[in-house]
C-alpha positions as CSV (number, residue, x, y, z in Angstrom):
1,X,19.3,78.4,94.6
2,X,19.5,78.2,98.4
3,X,23.2,78.5,99.0
4,X,23.0,75.8,101.7
5,X,22.2,73.4,98.8
6,X,25.4,74.4,96.9
7,X,27.4,71.3,95.9
8,X,31.2,71.3,96.3
9,X,34.0,69.0,95.6
10,X,36.6,67.5,98.0
11,X,39.1,66.0,95.7
12,X,37.3,63.6,93.4
13,X,34.3,63.4,95.7
14,X,31.2,65.6,95.0
15,X,29.3,66.7,98.2
16,X,25.6,67.5,97.6
17,X,25.4,70.5,100.0
18,X,27.5,72.7,102.2
19,X,26.4,71.3,105.5
20,X,28.9,68.9,107.2
21,X,28.5,66.8,110.3
22,X,31.7,67.4,112.3
23,X,33.1,64.4,114.0
24,X,32.5,63.7,117.7
25,X,33.3,60.8,119.9
26,X,30.0,58.8,119.8
27,X,31.1,56.3,122.5
28,X,29.0,53.6,120.6
29,X,31.5,51.0,119.7
30,X,32.4,47.8,121.4
31,X,35.5,47.2,123.5
32,X,37.4,45.9,120.5
33,X,36.3,48.9,118.4
34,X,33.5,47.5,116.3
35,X,30.5,49.7,115.6
36,X,27.3,48.8,117.4
37,X,23.8,48.9,115.9
38,X,23.2,52.1,117.8
39,X,26.2,53.8,116.1
40,X,24.9,52.6,112.7
41,X,21.5,54.0,113.5
42,X,22.9,57.4,114.5
43,X,25.0,57.8,111.3
44,X,22.2,56.4,109.1
45,X,19.8,58.9,110.6
46,X,22.1,61.8,109.7
47,X,22.3,60.4,106.1
48,X,18.5,60.3,105.9
49,X,18.4,63.8,107.5
50,X,20.2,65.3,104.5
51,X,23.6,66.3,105.7
52,X,26.1,66.6,102.8
53,X,29.1,65.0,104.4
54,X,29.2,62.9,107.6
55,X,32.5,62.7,109.5
56,X,32.2,59.7,111.8
57,X,33.6,60.1,115.3
58,X,37.2,59.5,116.1
59,X,38.6,56.2,115.0
60,X,41.8,55.2,116.8
61,X,44.8,54.0,114.8
62,X,46.3,51.9,117.6
63,X,45.2,50.7,121.0
64,X,47.8,52.9,122.6
65,X,46.3,55.9,120.8
66,X,42.7,55.4,121.8
67,X,41.1,57.9,124.0
68,X,38.3,55.8,125.6
69,X,37.1,52.2,125.6
70,X,34.0,52.7,123.6
71,X,35.6,54.4,120.6
72,X,35.6,53.1,117.1
73,X,38.8,51.2,116.1
74,X,40.7,51.3,112.8
75,X,43.7,49.5,114.2
76,X,43.4,45.9,112.8
77,X,42.0,44.1,109.7
78,X,39.4,42.2,111.7
79,X,37.4,45.5,111.9
80,X,37.1,46.0,108.2
81,X,34.0,43.7,108.0
82,X,31.9,45.3,110.7
83,X,33.0,48.8,109.5
84,X,31.8,47.7,106.0
85,X,28.3,47.1,107.4
86,X,28.3,50.6,108.9
87,X,29.3,52.1,105.6
88,X,26.7,50.2,103.6
89,X,23.9,51.2,105.9
90,X,24.8,54.9,105.9
91,X,25.3,55.0,102.1
92,X,22.0,53.1,101.6
93,X,20.4,56.2,103.1
94,X,22.2,58.5,100.7
95,X,25.1,59.5,103.1
96,X,28.7,60.3,102.2
97,X,30.8,59.0,105.1
98,X,34.3,59.9,106.1
99,X,36.4,58.3,108.8
100,X,38.4,60.5,111.3
101,X,41.7,59.0,112.3
102,X,43.1,59.8,115.7
103,X,46.0,59.1,118.1
104,X,45.3,60.9,121.4
105,X,48.9,61.1,122.5
106,X,49.0,62.1,126.2
107,X,45.4,63.5,126.1
108,X,43.4,60.6,127.5
109,X,40.2,59.8,129.3
110,X,41.2,59.2,132.9
111,X,39.2,56.0,132.9
112,X,41.7,54.6,130.4
113,X,44.7,55.0,132.6
114,X,44.5,51.5,133.9
115,X,45.5,50.1,130.5
116,X,48.2,52.8,129.8
117,X,51.6,51.6,130.9
118,X,52.9,55.0,129.9
119,X,51.7,58.2,128.3
120,X,53.7,59.3,125.3
121,X,54.0,62.7,123.6
122,X,56.5,64.8,121.7
123,X,58.5,65.6,124.8
124,X,59.1,64.4,128.3
125,X,57.1,66.5,130.7
126,X,54.2,66.6,133.1
127,X,51.1,66.8,131.0
128,X,49.8,70.4,131.3
129,X,46.2,69.3,131.7
130,X,46.3,66.1,133.7
131,X,49.6,66.6,135.4
132,X,50.6,63.0,134.6
133,X,54.1,62.1,133.5
134,X,54.6,61.9,129.8
135,X,57.5,60.1,128.1
136,X,59.1,61.4,124.9
137,X,58.4,59.4,121.8
138,X,61.5,57.9,120.2
139,X,62.1,58.4,116.4
140,X,61.3,54.7,115.9
141,X,58.1,55.1,117.8
142,X,57.2,58.1,115.7
143,X,57.8,56.2,112.5
144,X,55.6,53.4,113.9
145,X,52.7,55.8,114.5
146,X,53.1,57.3,111.0
147,X,52.8,53.7,109.6
148,X,49.8,53.1,111.9
149,X,48.0,56.1,110.4
150,X,48.7,54.9,106.8
151,X,47.4,51.4,107.6
152,X,44.3,52.7,109.3
153,X,43.5,54.9,106.3
154,X,43.7,51.9,104.0
155,X,41.4,49.9,106.3
156,X,38.9,52.8,106.1
157,X,39.1,52.7,102.3
158,X,38.6,49.0,102.2
159,X,35.7,49.2,104.5
160,X,33.9,51.6,102.2
161,X,34.5,55.0,103.8
162,X,34.6,57.6,101.0
163,X,37.3,59.8,102.6
164,X,39.5,60.0,105.6
165,X,40.2,63.0,107.9
166,X,43.4,63.3,109.9
167,X,42.6,64.8,113.4
168,X,45.3,67.4,114.1
169,X,43.3,69.5,116.5
170,X,42.2,69.9,120.1
171,X,45.3,68.8,122.0
172,X,45.7,65.3,120.6
173,X,49.0,63.9,119.4
174,X,49.5,65.8,116.1
175,X,48.4,69.0,117.7
176,X,50.9,68.3,120.5
177,X,53.7,68.1,118.0
178,X,52.6,71.4,116.4
179,X,52.5,73.3,119.8
180,X,55.6,74.9,121.2
181,X,54.1,74.4,124.7
182,X,54.4,70.6,124.4
183,X,57.1,70.1,121.8
184,X,60.5,70.8,123.2
185,X,62.4,68.4,120.9
186,X,65.9,69.2,119.7
187,X,65.7,66.9,116.6
188,X,64.1,67.4,113.2
189,X,60.6,67.1,114.8
190,X,61.1,70.2,117.1
191,X,62.2,73.8,117.1
192,X,60.8,75.9,114.3
193,X,57.1,75.8,113.4
194,X,58.0,73.9,110.2
195,X,60.0,71.3,112.1
196,X,57.1,70.9,114.6
197,X,54.8,70.3,111.6
198,X,57.1,67.5,110.2
199,X,55.3,64.8,112.0
200,X,52.0,65.9,110.5
201,X,53.5,66.1,107.0
202,X,54.9,62.6,107.4
203,X,51.5,61.3,108.5
204,X,49.8,63.0,105.5
205,X,52.4,61.7,103.0
206,X,52.1,58.1,104.4
207,X,48.3,58.2,104.3
208,X,48.3,59.6,100.8
209,X,50.9,57.0,99.7
210,X,48.7,54.2,101.0
211,X,45.2,55.3,99.7
212,X,46.3,56.9,96.4
213,X,45.9,60.3,94.9
214,X,42.2,59.9,93.9
215,X,41.0,59.0,97.4
216,X,40.0,62.1,99.4
217,X,42.3,62.9,102.4
218,X,41.5,66.0,104.5
219,X,42.3,67.4,107.9
220,X,40.9,69.0,111.0
221,X,43.3,71.4,112.6
222,X,43.3,74.0,115.4
223,X,44.2,77.4,114.0
224,X,44.7,78.7,117.5
225,X,45.1,76.7,120.7
226,X,43.4,79.3,122.9
227,X,46.5,80.6,124.7
228,X,49.8,82.2,123.9
229,X,52.5,79.6,123.4
230,X,50.4,77.0,121.7
231,X,49.6,76.9,118.0
232,X,49.2,80.5,116.8
233,X,47.2,81.6,113.8
234,X,50.2,82.5,111.7
235,X,51.7,79.0,112.3
236,X,48.4,77.4,111.3
237,X,48.2,79.4,108.1
238,X,51.7,78.2,107.1
239,X,50.9,74.6,107.9
240,X,47.7,74.8,105.9
241,X,49.5,76.4,103.0
242,X,52.1,73.6,103.0
243,X,49.4,70.9,103.2
244,X,47.6,72.5,100.3
245,X,50.7,72.4,98.2
246,X,51.2,68.8,99.1
247,X,47.7,67.9,97.8
248,X,45.4,67.9,100.9
249,X,41.8,67.8,99.7
250,X,40.1,70.0,102.3
251,X,40.8,71.7,105.7
252,X,38.3,71.9,108.5
253,X,39.3,74.8,110.7
254,X,38.7,74.7,114.5
255,X,40.4,76.3,117.5
256,X,40.8,75.8,121.2
257,X,42.3,73.0,123.4
258,X,41.8,71.7,126.9
259,X,45.2,73.2,127.6
260,X,43.9,76.6,126.5
261,X,41.0,76.3,129.0
262,X,43.4,75.2,131.8
263,X,45.6,78.2,131.2
264,X,42.8,80.7,131.3
265,X,42.2,80.8,127.5
266,X,39.4,78.7,126.0
267,X,38.5,75.2,125.0
268,X,37.1,73.9,121.7
269,X,33.8,72.9,123.3
270,X,31.9,76.2,123.2
271,X,29.2,76.6,125.9
272,X,26.2,78.9,125.7
273,X,25.9,81.8,125.3
274,X,28.4,82.4,122.5
275,X,28.7,84.6,119.5
276,X,28.4,82.7,116.2
277,X,31.2,83.6,113.8
278,X,33.9,84.3,116.4
279,X,36.2,81.6,115.0
280,X,35.4,82.2,111.3
281,X,38.3,84.7,111.1
282,X,40.7,81.8,111.4
283,X,39.1,79.8,108.6
284,X,39.1,82.9,106.4
285,X,42.8,83.5,107.1
286,X,43.5,80.0,105.9
287,X,41.1,80.3,103.0
288,X,43.1,83.3,101.6
289,X,46.2,81.1,101.4
290,X,44.9,77.8,100.0
291,X,43.2,76.5,96.9
292,X,41.5,73.5,98.5
293,X,38.0,73.8,100.1
294,X,37.9,75.2,103.7
295,X,35.2,74.2,106.3
296,X,34.4,76.4,109.3
297,X,33.3,74.7,112.5
298,X,32.4,76.6,115.7
299,X,28.9,76.4,117.1
300,X,26.8,77.4,114.1
301,X,23.1,77.5,115.0
302,X,21.4,80.2,112.9
303,X,20.9,79.2,109.2
304,X,20.8,82.9,108.2
305,X,24.3,83.4,109.6
306,X,25.4,80.1,108.0
307,X,24.0,81.3,104.7
308,X,26.0,84.6,105.0
309,X,29.1,82.7,105.9
310,X,28.9,80.4,102.9
311,X,29.4,83.5,100.7
312,X,33.0,83.4,102.0
313,X,33.7,79.8,102.8
314,X,33.1,76.4,101.1
315,X,31.1,74.6,103.9
316,X,30.2,74.8,107.6
317,X,30.3,71.9,110.0
318,X,28.3,71.2,113.2
319,X,28.1,68.4,115.7
320,X,25.8,69.1,118.7
321,X,22.8,70.5,116.6
322,X,22.8,67.2,114.7
323,X,22.7,65.2,118.0
324,X,19.4,66.9,118.9
325,X,18.1,67.1,115.3
326,X,19.4,64.5,113.0
327,X,17.1,65.9,110.3
328,X,18.3,69.5,110.7
329,X,19.9,69.6,107.3
330,X,16.7,68.7,105.5
331,X,14.8,71.2,107.6
332,X,17.0,74.1,106.6
333,X,17.4,72.8,103.0
334,X,13.6,72.7,102.6
335,X,13.1,76.3,103.7
336,X,12.5,76.1,107.5
337,X,15.1,78.6,108.5
338,X,14.4,78.6,112.2
339,X,17.4,78.4,114.5
340,X,18.7,74.9,115.5
341,X,17.1,73.6,118.7
342,X,20.4,72.8,120.3
343,X,21.1,75.1,123.3
344,X,24.8,74.1,123.7
345,X,24.1,72.8,127.3
346,X,26.9,70.2,126.6
347,X,24.9,67.5,128.5
348,X,25.4,65.3,125.4
349,X,29.1,65.1,126.5
350,X,28.1,63.6,129.8
351,X,25.8,61.1,128.1
352,X,28.5,60.1,125.7
353,X,30.8,59.2,128.6
354,X,28.1,57.3,130.5
355,X,26.0,55.6,127.9
356,X,26.9,56.8,124.4
357,X,25.9,59.7,122.2
358,X,22.6,61.3,122.9
359,X,20.6,64.4,123.8
360,X,18.8,64.9,127.1
361,X,15.9,66.4,125.2
362,X,14.9,63.3,123.5
363,X,14.8,59.7,124.7
364,X,16.1,56.7,122.9
365,X,13.4,54.3,121.8
366,X,13.0,51.3,124.2
367,X,13.4,48.8,121.4
368,X,16.5,50.3,119.8
369,X,19.3,47.8,119.6
370,X,22.3,48.4,121.9
């Protein structure tokens, strides 16, 4: 059997193959957070294209926590109906669809600043990336955000998503709590690595309590923030081990933050040229300490390298290659093992900000619904 076709389980959910579409902000929802037909088409094409698990782009848990004005919302019950349509259309094409839950904290698209009365984070500071003033979250505010995560997870479940992923990577709020460079708190949420992880543990426990033990809950986390003083690999291994003991159903391991890039380290968006497998070591360090499945994300392009990696890890995830080739999974699964066409030019990021997710190497059909 082609190891790419190997099924695996995430909690009670069986995934048909080891290829995962990692979440990206599609920028294809309305101002109120409802998915457009273009977003439905994008995710349905991935389902038709054979990817085992589709993680939909970041869904904000509150208006205050949204990164941009075209992201998907999970912040109120009115969105359950339009999100249900999205889930049905993707599942009709054979897809397994997970929602990714996000609060951006003080990391925000500059175009959103007009609606942000204040930026909030673990500690009062000037944001190390934007330089903007950040106010410290009160304990009551923290508890409100934890509750927002739980309610958003239940909305995802009611809408028909088959799993939820907690976004704890790449400089957003949970990652900010985990990082000593941003978390200077003197209460139970700051200090030691375990205390800095308390917010994440609270979020996980609240989400699990809301959706139940049989509904898959997993996480995306940065194993290394890309600079000394942020989240370090040994901290990430301990957090992953704790979450595993608490019942997390899978861990997607990434690395890098905008702060890392700002401080001369590296970001999570890897440009060409790069060496495939350079972040795998972090996933393997976590894999050694947990029982749950581990997913490695980091610019995979060569199916032969992916195949070799799957001898050590449960699944691999990609995003940009699926933007250019929605049917990439079927191509590889059916024996065409040529490298993905994506060249990591990152122009898709510019398109997402301007007009929604797309690739400069193929044009959207003129009659495609907006």
